[in-house]
FIGUVEX-761114 format. One line per 10 residues: number of its first residue (from 1); for each residue x, y, z of C-alpha. Coordinates in nm, 2 decimals. Example, Ala and Ser with C-alpha at 12.3 -4.5 7.8 and 13.67 -1.06 7.14 Angstrom:
! residues 2
1> 1.23,-0.45,0.78 ~ 1.37,-0.11,0.71
This chain:
! residues 466
1> 2.97,0.24,5.94 ~ 3.18,0.50,6.12 ~ 3.23,0.86,6.03 ~ 3.51,1.09,6.16 ~ 3.41,1.46,6.18 ~ 3.68,1.72,6.22 ~ 3.68,2.08,6.33 ~ 4.01,2.25,6.26 ~ 3.98,2.54,6.50 ~ 4.22,2.83,6.55
11> 4.33,2.69,6.88 ~ 4.23,2.32,6.88 ~ 4.17,2.05,6.63 ~ 3.85,1.86,6.76 ~ 3.75,1.51,6.64 ~ 3.41,1.35,6.67 ~ 3.36,0.98,6.59 ~ 3.01,0.85,6.52 ~ 2.86,0.51,6.46 ~ 2.59,0.55,6.19
21> 2.45,0.20,6.23 ~ 2.39,0.25,6.61 ~ 2.31,0.62,6.56 ~ 2.53,0.72,6.85 ~ 2.84,0.91,6.94 ~ 3.15,0.69,6.98 ~ 3.37,0.96,7.13 ~ 3.56,1.29,7.10 ~ 3.92,1.41,7.13 ~ 4.13,1.72,7.06
31> 4.48,1.85,7.02 ~ 4.64,2.18,6.95 ~ 4.60,2.30,6.59 ~ 4.94,2.33,6.41 ~ 4.85,2.53,6.10 ~ 5.17,2.74,6.12 ~ 5.40,2.43,6.08 ~ 5.20,2.14,5.94 ~ 4.83,2.10,6.02 ~ 4.87,1.73,5.99
41> 5.07,1.72,6.31 ~ 4.78,1.85,6.52 ~ 4.54,1.62,6.34 ~ 4.75,1.31,6.40 ~ 4.79,1.41,6.77 ~ 4.41,1.44,6.81 ~ 4.36,1.11,6.62 ~ 4.61,0.94,6.86 ~ 4.42,1.08,7.15 ~ 4.10,0.94,7.01
51> 4.25,0.60,6.96 ~ 4.40,0.59,7.31 ~ 4.05,0.65,7.46 ~ 3.83,0.44,7.23 ~ 4.07,0.20,7.04 ~ 4.17,0.21,6.68 ~ 3.89,0.21,6.42 ~ 3.84,0.24,6.05 ~ 3.63,0.53,5.91 ~ 3.42,0.51,5.59
61> 3.42,0.88,5.56 ~ 3.63,1.16,5.70 ~ 3.50,1.52,5.66 ~ 3.59,1.85,5.82 ~ 3.51,2.21,5.88 ~ 3.77,2.48,5.95 ~ 3.82,2.81,6.11 ~ 4.20,2.77,6.13 ~ 4.44,3.04,6.01 ~ 4.20,3.32,6.11
71> 3.89,3.16,5.97 ~ 3.71,3.30,5.67 ~ 3.80,3.67,5.67 ~ 3.56,3.88,5.46 ~ 3.51,4.24,5.35 ~ 3.15,4.37,5.29 ~ 3.09,4.65,5.04 ~ 2.74,4.81,4.99 ~ 2.56,5.13,4.91 ~ 2.36,5.25,5.21
81> 2.50,5.14,5.55 ~ 2.17,5.06,5.70 ~ 2.05,4.85,5.40 ~ 2.28,4.69,5.15 ~ 2.59,4.71,5.37 ~ 2.39,4.54,5.65 ~ 2.25,4.28,5.40 ~ 2.61,4.21,5.28 ~ 2.72,4.16,5.64 ~ 2.44,3.92,5.71
91> 2.53,3.71,5.40 ~ 2.89,3.69,5.52 ~ 2.79,3.59,5.87 ~ 2.54,3.33,5.74 ~ 2.82,3.17,5.53 ~ 3.05,3.14,5.83 ~ 3.26,3.44,5.76 ~ 3.41,3.70,5.99 ~ 3.36,4.05,5.86 ~ 3.69,4.23,5.90
101> 3.61,4.54,5.69 ~ 3.29,4.72,5.60 ~ 3.26,4.99,5.33 ~ 2.96,5.19,5.21 ~ 2.90,5.42,4.90 ~ 3.22,5.48,4.69 ~ 3.53,5.31,4.81 ~ 3.87,5.48,4.79 ~ 4.22,5.36,4.70 ~ 4.30,5.36,5.07
111> 4.01,5.12,5.13 ~ 4.14,4.89,4.86 ~ 4.48,4.89,5.03 ~ 4.31,4.80,5.36 ~ 4.16,4.49,5.18 ~ 4.50,4.38,5.06 ~ 4.68,4.46,5.39 ~ 4.43,4.27,5.60 ~ 4.47,3.97,5.36 ~ 4.09,3.94,5.32
121> 3.98,3.60,5.18 ~ 3.66,3.71,5.00 ~ 3.51,4.05,4.91 ~ 3.13,4.06,4.89 ~ 3.03,4.35,4.66 ~ 2.67,4.45,4.69 ~ 2.46,4.77,4.63 ~ 2.14,4.88,4.48 ~ 1.81,4.70,4.45 ~ 1.73,4.54,4.12
131> 1.69,4.82,3.87 ~ 1.81,5.08,4.12 ~ 2.15,5.25,4.17 ~ 2.41,5.14,3.92 ~ 2.68,5.39,3.95 ~ 2.82,5.29,4.29 ~ 2.87,4.91,4.23 ~ 3.02,4.97,3.88 ~ 3.26,5.23,4.03 ~ 3.36,5.00,4.32
141> 3.41,4.70,4.10 ~ 3.64,4.91,3.88 ~ 3.83,5.04,4.18 ~ 3.89,4.68,4.30 ~ 4.03,4.60,3.96 ~ 4.25,4.91,3.94 ~ 4.38,4.82,4.28 ~ 4.47,4.47,4.16 ~ 4.28,4.28,4.44 ~ 4.36,3.92,4.40
151> 4.12,3.75,4.64 ~ 3.79,3.62,4.51 ~ 3.52,3.89,4.46 ~ 3.15,3.80,4.47 ~ 2.91,4.04,4.31 ~ 2.56,4.02,4.47 ~ 2.42,4.36,4.38 ~ 2.18,4.52,4.13 ~ 2.10,4.26,3.87 ~ 2.09,4.52,3.60
161> 2.46,4.57,3.63 ~ 2.57,4.21,3.59 ~ 2.69,4.25,3.23 ~ 2.91,4.55,3.32 ~ 3.05,4.38,3.63 ~ 3.13,4.07,3.42 ~ 3.33,4.29,3.17 ~ 3.52,4.46,3.46 ~ 3.61,4.12,3.61 ~ 3.74,4.01,3.27
171> 3.92,4.33,3.19 ~ 4.12,4.33,3.52 ~ 4.15,3.95,3.53 ~ 3.98,3.95,3.87 ~ 3.88,3.63,4.04 ~ 3.51,3.72,4.02 ~ 3.18,3.55,4.07 ~ 2.83,3.68,4.01 ~ 2.51,3.57,4.18 ~ 2.16,3.71,4.25
181> 2.11,4.03,4.44 ~ 2.12,3.99,4.82 ~ 1.85,4.27,4.84 ~ 1.65,4.25,4.52 ~ 1.38,4.48,4.67 ~ 1.39,4.73,4.95 ~ 1.42,4.56,5.29 ~ 1.39,4.21,5.13 ~ 1.68,3.97,5.18 ~ 1.79,3.70,4.95
191> 2.12,3.58,5.10 ~ 2.12,3.21,5.01 ~ 2.27,3.24,4.66 ~ 2.56,3.45,4.79 ~ 2.61,3.21,5.08 ~ 2.63,2.91,4.85 ~ 2.90,3.08,4.64 ~ 3.09,3.18,4.95 ~ 3.09,2.82,5.06 ~ 3.20,2.69,4.72
201> 3.48,2.95,4.71 ~ 3.59,2.85,5.06 ~ 3.60,2.48,4.96 ~ 3.79,2.53,4.64 ~ 4.02,2.82,4.71 ~ 4.05,2.94,5.07 ~ 4.11,2.61,5.23 ~ 4.42,2.55,5.01 ~ 4.54,2.90,5.04 ~ 4.58,2.85,5.41
211> 4.81,2.56,5.38 ~ 4.54,2.30,5.46 ~ 4.59,2.13,5.12 ~ 4.84,1.91,5.30 ~ 4.55,1.73,5.46 ~ 4.39,1.60,5.13 ~ 4.57,1.26,5.16 ~ 4.42,1.20,5.50 ~ 4.07,1.33,5.48 ~ 3.79,1.32,5.22
221> 3.71,1.69,5.21 ~ 3.68,2.01,5.40 ~ 3.33,2.13,5.31 ~ 3.23,2.42,5.54 ~ 3.36,2.70,5.75 ~ 3.31,2.60,6.12 ~ 3.05,2.87,6.20 ~ 2.83,2.77,5.91 ~ 2.85,2.41,6.03 ~ 2.73,2.52,6.37
231> 2.45,2.73,6.21 ~ 2.33,2.42,6.02 ~ 2.33,2.21,6.33 ~ 2.14,2.48,6.52 ~ 1.87,2.50,6.26 ~ 1.83,2.12,6.25 ~ 1.81,2.10,6.63 ~ 1.54,2.36,6.63 ~ 1.33,2.24,6.35 ~ 1.37,1.86,6.38
241> 1.37,1.63,6.08 ~ 1.08,1.42,5.95 ~ 0.91,1.25,6.25 ~ 1.19,1.34,6.49 ~ 1.09,1.66,6.68 ~ 1.34,1.94,6.73 ~ 1.37,2.16,7.04 ~ 1.19,2.46,6.89 ~ 1.32,2.81,6.87 ~ 1.67,2.84,7.03
251> 1.98,3.05,7.08 ~ 2.34,2.93,7.09 ~ 2.61,3.13,7.27 ~ 2.97,3.04,7.17 ~ 3.24,3.23,7.36 ~ 3.59,3.18,7.23 ~ 3.93,3.33,7.29 ~ 3.90,3.56,6.99 ~ 3.53,3.60,6.92 ~ 3.18,3.57,7.06
261> 2.93,3.42,6.83 ~ 2.55,3.43,6.88 ~ 2.31,3.21,6.68 ~ 1.93,3.26,6.69 ~ 1.69,3.02,6.52 ~ 1.37,3.21,6.54 ~ 1.13,3.40,6.32 ~ 1.16,3.69,6.57 ~ 0.82,3.84,6.45 ~ 0.64,4.09,6.68
271> 0.45,3.93,6.96 ~ 0.21,4.22,7.03 ~ -0.06,4.39,6.83 ~ 0.08,4.74,6.91 ~ 0.42,4.66,6.77 ~ 0.51,4.73,6.40 ~ 0.82,4.57,6.24 ~ 1.06,4.82,6.09 ~ 1.40,4.80,5.92 ~ 1.57,4.52,5.73
281> 1.42,4.17,5.72 ~ 1.57,3.92,5.97 ~ 1.67,3.57,5.86 ~ 1.51,3.28,6.05 ~ 1.86,3.13,6.11 ~ 2.08,3.43,6.21 ~ 2.44,3.45,6.32 ~ 2.64,3.74,6.44 ~ 3.01,3.74,6.54 ~ 3.19,4.00,6.76
291> 3.56,4.01,6.68 ~ 3.63,4.25,6.97 ~ 3.48,4.02,7.24 ~ 3.68,3.71,7.35 ~ 3.83,3.58,7.67 ~ 4.19,3.56,7.55 ~ 4.30,3.71,7.22 ~ 4.03,3.98,7.22 ~ 4.01,4.04,7.60 ~ 4.10,4.41,7.54
301> 3.75,4.45,7.40 ~ 3.60,4.35,7.74 ~ 3.78,4.65,7.90 ~ 3.65,4.88,7.63 ~ 3.29,4.77,7.68 ~ 3.26,4.84,8.05 ~ 3.26,5.17,8.23 ~ 3.53,5.31,8.46 ~ 3.29,5.28,8.75 ~ 3.23,4.91,8.67
311> 3.61,4.86,8.67 ~ 3.64,5.02,9.01 ~ 3.35,4.81,9.14 ~ 3.52,4.48,9.02 ~ 3.85,4.60,9.17 ~ 3.68,4.63,9.51 ~ 3.57,4.27,9.47 ~ 3.93,4.16,9.41 ~ 3.93,4.16,9.03 ~ 4.17,4.41,8.86
321> 4.04,4.42,8.50 ~ 4.35,4.58,8.36 ~ 4.58,4.32,8.51 ~ 4.36,4.02,8.42 ~ 4.30,4.14,8.06 ~ 4.68,4.19,8.01 ~ 4.76,3.85,8.14 ~ 4.51,3.67,7.93 ~ 4.61,3.85,7.61 ~ 4.97,3.75,7.67
331> 4.89,3.39,7.78 ~ 4.62,3.29,7.53 ~ 4.66,2.92,7.62 ~ 4.59,2.99,7.99 ~ 4.37,2.73,8.17 ~ 4.21,2.85,8.50 ~ 4.38,2.67,8.80 ~ 4.24,2.86,9.09 ~ 3.89,2.97,9.20 ~ 4.00,3.33,9.14
341> 4.09,3.25,8.78 ~ 3.76,3.08,8.73 ~ 3.57,3.38,8.87 ~ 3.75,3.61,8.63 ~ 3.68,3.39,8.33 ~ 3.32,3.37,8.44 ~ 3.29,3.75,8.47 ~ 3.46,3.79,8.13 ~ 3.22,3.54,7.98 ~ 2.92,3.72,8.12
351> 3.04,4.05,7.98 ~ 3.11,3.90,7.63 ~ 2.77,3.73,7.63 ~ 2.58,4.05,7.75 ~ 2.74,4.29,7.50 ~ 2.73,4.05,7.21 ~ 2.37,3.97,7.26 ~ 2.28,4.35,7.28 ~ 2.42,4.36,6.92 ~ 2.23,4.06,6.81
361> 1.88,4.09,6.95 ~ 1.59,4.32,6.86 ~ 1.49,4.65,7.01 ~ 1.16,4.84,7.04 ~ 1.11,5.21,7.02 ~ 0.80,5.40,7.14 ~ 0.62,5.62,6.88 ~ 0.31,5.83,6.91 ~ 0.04,5.80,6.64 ~ -0.32,5.93,6.60
371> -0.43,5.59,6.75 ~ -0.22,5.64,7.06 ~ 0.13,5.50,7.16 ~ 0.27,5.23,6.94 ~ 0.61,5.06,6.91 ~ 0.85,5.01,6.63 ~ 1.05,4.68,6.65 ~ 1.39,4.67,6.49 ~ 1.55,4.32,6.47 ~ 1.42,4.00,6.62
381> 1.19,3.96,6.92 ~ 1.35,3.67,7.11 ~ 1.14,3.70,7.43 ~ 0.97,3.37,7.39 ~ 1.27,3.16,7.30 ~ 1.27,2.87,7.54 ~ 1.62,2.72,7.50 ~ 1.97,2.87,7.53 ~ 2.27,2.64,7.45 ~ 2.62,2.73,7.56
391> 2.94,2.62,7.41 ~ 3.30,2.73,7.40 ~ 3.56,2.66,7.67 ~ 3.48,2.94,7.91 ~ 3.11,2.83,7.93 ~ 3.14,2.45,7.94 ~ 3.43,2.44,8.18 ~ 3.28,2.69,8.42 ~ 3.15,2.56,8.76 ~ 2.85,2.78,8.72
401> 2.77,2.79,8.35 ~ 2.41,2.90,8.40 ~ 2.54,3.24,8.54 ~ 2.70,3.31,8.20 ~ 2.40,3.19,8.00 ~ 2.17,3.41,8.21 ~ 2.35,3.71,8.07 ~ 2.15,3.67,7.75 ~ 1.81,3.70,7.93 ~ 1.58,3.99,8.01
411> 1.76,4.27,8.19 ~ 1.56,4.55,8.36 ~ 1.85,4.78,8.29 ~ 1.79,4.72,7.92 ~ 1.41,4.73,7.90 ~ 1.39,4.80,7.53 ~ 1.59,4.49,7.43 ~ 1.38,4.19,7.33 ~ 1.57,3.92,7.53 ~ 1.44,3.57,7.64
421> 1.23,3.59,7.95 ~ 1.21,3.23,8.08 ~ 1.44,2.99,7.89 ~ 1.59,2.66,7.98 ~ 1.97,2.63,7.97 ~ 2.17,2.36,7.79 ~ 2.54,2.28,7.73 ~ 2.73,2.14,7.43 ~ 3.00,2.00,7.67 ~ 3.14,1.76,7.41
431> 3.18,2.02,7.14 ~ 2.97,1.83,6.89 ~ 2.76,2.11,6.73 ~ 3.00,2.18,6.44 ~ 3.05,1.80,6.38 ~ 2.67,1.75,6.37 ~ 2.64,2.03,6.12 ~ 2.88,1.84,5.90 ~ 2.70,1.51,5.95 ~ 2.36,1.67,5.88
441> 2.46,1.71,5.52 ~ 2.47,1.33,5.48 ~ 2.26,1.19,5.77 ~ 2.03,1.46,5.92 ~ 1.82,1.22,6.12 ~ 2.12,1.07,6.29 ~ 2.28,1.41,6.35 ~ 1.96,1.52,6.52 ~ 1.94,1.21,6.74 ~ 2.30,1.24,6.85
451> 2.25,1.61,6.95 ~ 1.94,1.53,7.15 ~ 2.12,1.25,7.33 ~ 2.44,1.45,7.41 ~ 2.35,1.81,7.47 ~ 2.27,1.83,7.84 ~ 2.05,2.05,8.06 ~ 2.18,2.28,8.33 ~ 1.96,2.29,8.64 ~ 1.90,2.59,8.87
461> 2.18,2.46,9.09 ~ 2.42,2.44,8.79 ~ 2.40,2.06,8.79 ~ 2.44,1.90,8.45 ~ 2.14,1.68,8.37 ~ 2.04,1.44,8.09
């Protein structure tokens, strides 16, 4: 039996063919995504490339994930920015969404117009613990109705308000869904019900709204946003399955042209007796995405995240940040041809990785108590994570990928950040993580075996090893 697994990306359509009987990877291929004209064109081009390399074959099942046409664009609405708003963002990220807009407390008519202007795919409306604040979520739901918001709205707030929210959805004919509260108790997360509804809405509504309906004659189904597929693959690779061991706690760095995604599969609990965990509960499988950090479309964000002194330093070393950023934003399909181009991409990758990880990892803060100095930990402690996996073109095509991956590690200039101290480095050179996330829904043991066979180690000399 053979399966074809497809990732419709914003730039490339990537195919992965697997042989289930032999539990192995047959091969991979890609072609430019053509969602603006007819997404079938890019798919057929990629399929032809696959056949040219490995011969024609028949597939028993063809399944796909997608981040084409901008991916899954979401707006998160909550009550308190540090609590329910943050909880809503984590639910969006965990479901493979990209949070384009964030609102707290009472939204305004101008906020509603932003949701419509940005062409948001899904609004996640949260707020209040169960039995807590009612006024804000009811007001915000009514405001969305009065503003005639047509995209799906998922209510995941105070359980005590569900009846009123249901009436508002009906009154304004909103495309509404209701699920359990994402934060039923203070600092306690329950994001899985919201994540499941986001996935179902994505499958039934969003995929077709982006013109991907044209594919239904050629493939069986599109079942996940691409980032959620990667998150599922990462969790499987870390935990293992039945008697097949996983790699243990790990981090995945995915640097793209438009975003930088970080995935951490780790409990992140405090490692020392003098550290007290504070703030919102962290999920074991966590994803963050930075829409202002990328090496092509979002390269402007690189310039905004380094100092003027750093820009001058790089200029003295022959890299004009302003010039290189402007060129990459204008030529998003650029492929490095010279050593200088590779050095610039490597530098941009290091900056994206470093800044994105600072937003993902945990921090400690010293406090003084009657028992002496203690520390508060906010977020995940990732110091003991032993494996970092790199993916994305700028990482896997670099001659020195370890230099980019090292940007996630302990940095004496950032002593309060809980970064890995002594990890091993690996590469997903064949872009199979999203495909294995898809396969894991049907055949988790085979997906795990293929990942362990094909994700390679990077040695100290940047040599790729089995």
